[in-house]
C-alpha positions in Angstrom: 12.6 26.2 15.2 11.9 27.9 18.5 13.9 26.8 21.5 10.8 25.6 23.4 10.2 23.0 20.7 13.7 21.7 21.1 13.3 21.4 24.9 10.0 19.5 24.4 11.6 17.1 21.9 14.5 16.6 24.3 12.1 15.5 27.0 10.5 13.0 24.7 13.9 11.6 23.6 15.1 11.4 27.2 11.9 9.6 28.2 12.3 7.2 25.3 15.9 6.4 26.2 15.0 5.9 29.9 12.1 3.6 28.9 14.2 1.6 26.5 17.0 1.2 29.1 14.4 0.0 31.7 13.0 -2.6 29.3 16.5 -3.8 28.4 17.4 -4.0 32.1 14.3 -6.1 32.8 15.1 -8.5 29.9 18.7 -8.8 31.1 17.7 -9.4 34.7 15.2 -12.1 33.6 17.8 -13.8 31.4 20.4 -13.9 34.2 18.1 -14.9 37.1 15.4 -17.1 35.5 15.8 -20.9 36.1 16.5 -23.0 33.0 15.1 -26.5 33.5 13.4 -27.6 30.3 11.2 -30.7 30.1 8.7 -32.3 27.7 5.8 -31.2 29.9 6.8 -27.5 29.7 6.5 -27.6 26.0 2.8 -28.7 26.0 0.0 -26.2 25.7 -1.8 -25.6 28.9 -5.0 -23.8 29.7 -6.9 -23.5 33.0 -5.1 -26.4 34.7 -6.3 -28.9 32.2 -3.9 -30.7 29.9 -4.6 -30.1 26.2 -6.8 -32.7 24.5 -5.9 -34.0 21.1 -6.9 -31.7 18.3 -10.5 -32.1 17.1 -11.9 -30.1 14.2 -14.9 -28.0 15.1 -17.0 -25.6 13.1 -17.6 -22.2 14.4 -20.7 -20.4 13.4 -20.2 -17.2 11.5 -22.8 -15.5 13.7 -20.3 -15.2 16.5 -18.0 -13.3 14.2 -20.7 -11.0 12.9 -22.0 -10.3 16.4 -18.5 -9.4 17.6 -18.0 -7.1 14.6 -21.3 -5.4 15.2 -20.4 -5.0 18.9 -17.1 -3.4 18.0 -18.7 -1.0 15.6 -21.1 0.3 18.2 -18.5 0.2 20.9 -16.3 2.5 18.7 -19.4 4.7 18.2 -19.6 5.2 22.0 -15.9 6.0 22.1 -16.4 8.8 19.5 -19.5 10.2 21.1 -17.8 11.5 24.3 -15.1 13.6 22.5 -17.8 14.9 20.2 -19.8 16.2 23.1 -16.8 18.0 24.5 -16.0 19.6 21.1 -19.6 20.4 20.4 -19.9 22.4 23.7 -16.9 24.6 22.6 -17.4 24.9 18.8 -19.7 25.7 16.0 -23.0 24.0 15.3 -21.6 22.3 12.2 -20.1 19.7 14.4 -23.6 18.7 15.4 -24.5 18.0 11.8 -21.3 16.0 11.2 -22.2 13.8 14.1 -25.7 13.3 12.8 -24.2 12.0 9.5 -21.9 9.7 11.5 -24.9 8.4 13.5 -27.0 8.0 10.4 -24.3 5.7 8.8 -24.2 3.6 12.0 -28.0 3.4 12.1 -28.0 2.3 8.5 -25.5 -0.5 9.4 -27.6 -1.5 12.4 -30.8 -1.7 10.3 -28.9 -3.6 7.5 -27.7 -6.2 10.0 -31.1 -6.5 11.6 -32.8 -7.0 8.2 -30.2 -9.6 7.2 -31.0 -11.5 10.5 -27.5 -11.0 11.9 -28.8 -10.0 15.3 -31.1 -13.0 15.8 -29.6 -15.6 18.1 -30.8 -19.2 17.4 
């Protein structure tokens, strides 16, 4: 292994050790300085300044889940499009056809969801 690789790995190991020590220092500082006054009220769930209501069962429509999944799929598509453009500008045209296949699969998913009525909000 060339010496340059060893130097680069040494920097990574050193950064990991410094980061681990910083995290441990913060946990130790919190443990030593944090007040410890427990009470029954501190153990209750709390959200937005309103005490928690008793548990009531509610049904959540599956459309929210499907809509979120479709959003994530097309959000991930947008994340992949930017690096593709950068690579496409510097490489062979085969990358263009690979991205067309990727977009065709996503378009098929969109059309399938649309046909099944998953995008209609009622």
